[in-house]
C-alpha positions, 0 to 999 in steps of 0.5 A: 500500500502506497500513499501519495506524497505531499509535495514539498513545494506546496508545504513550503508555499503554505508555510510561507503564506501562514507565517505572515497570517499568524496572530498571537493566539493560543495555539492548541486545544489539547494536552496529549494526542496519539495516532498514526502517521502516513507518508510516502514509503513509511508509516508509524505511530505519533504521540504529541505531549504539550509541555509549555503554552505553545510547545509540544514534544512529539515522538514518532515510531516509523517503519519503512520498506527497509528501515525502522526509526524513532524520532523525538521533536520539539515543536512550537505551535502558532495559532491561525484564526484561533486554536483549532488551526495552527502551524508548527515549526520544530527540530529534533533527532532520530535513531534507527536501523537500516536493513543494508547499512545497520544503525544510523542517527540523524537530525530533523526539522519539521514544518506542519499544519494542524487542524482540530476537527470541531466536536470531535477528539480528532486532530489532522496534520500535514507536515514536511520533515527533512532530515540529515542522517549519519551512518547511512548511505542515504544522507538526506531525506525529504519526507512529507506525511499526514497524521491523524491523532486522537486527543487523549487529554483535553486542554483545560477550558478557559473560554469566555462563558466558563466562569459566568455562573461562578465556577472555580472562583466561587469554589476558591472563595468558599474554601477560604471562608471555611478555613478562616472560620468566619460566618457569613450572613444572608446578604453578605457578599 
């Protein structure tokens, strides 16, 4: 089974267009997501964990025709029109084993576009991940791929209407009143 390649030129053009359109918005709607990654000549698993406000670590386990590899990438996300659509830039490294050449390692960069589908726990992404390898006869790769991830841990909601009817602020106030031991009257606010 082969999957069509995502042309690197299209990925670069999309990246350049989106780079200029990035507002200063929160970049993601999830903390942890896992799924599958499908590219030309390889496929595998992906796990993405949010570590800072706009930064994730992504682990990839990939299997190709003649090789197996694992990569760890740090990615910075930038929101486009809110947190559902964003692009990301990142870098990291990989190690693997090639059937003909044996063990290898390398350095990766990644540029991608990510979309969180509304009302679902699914995230779709397309990326371009060029790499340089050491210890392999193929010294450079320019793969593109698509990923489908399922959100395992959602981002804590901090939206406009979340605290309209009290929420966490009232809970904190009532706990502090209980600890202080002061009694409140009916009309004390």
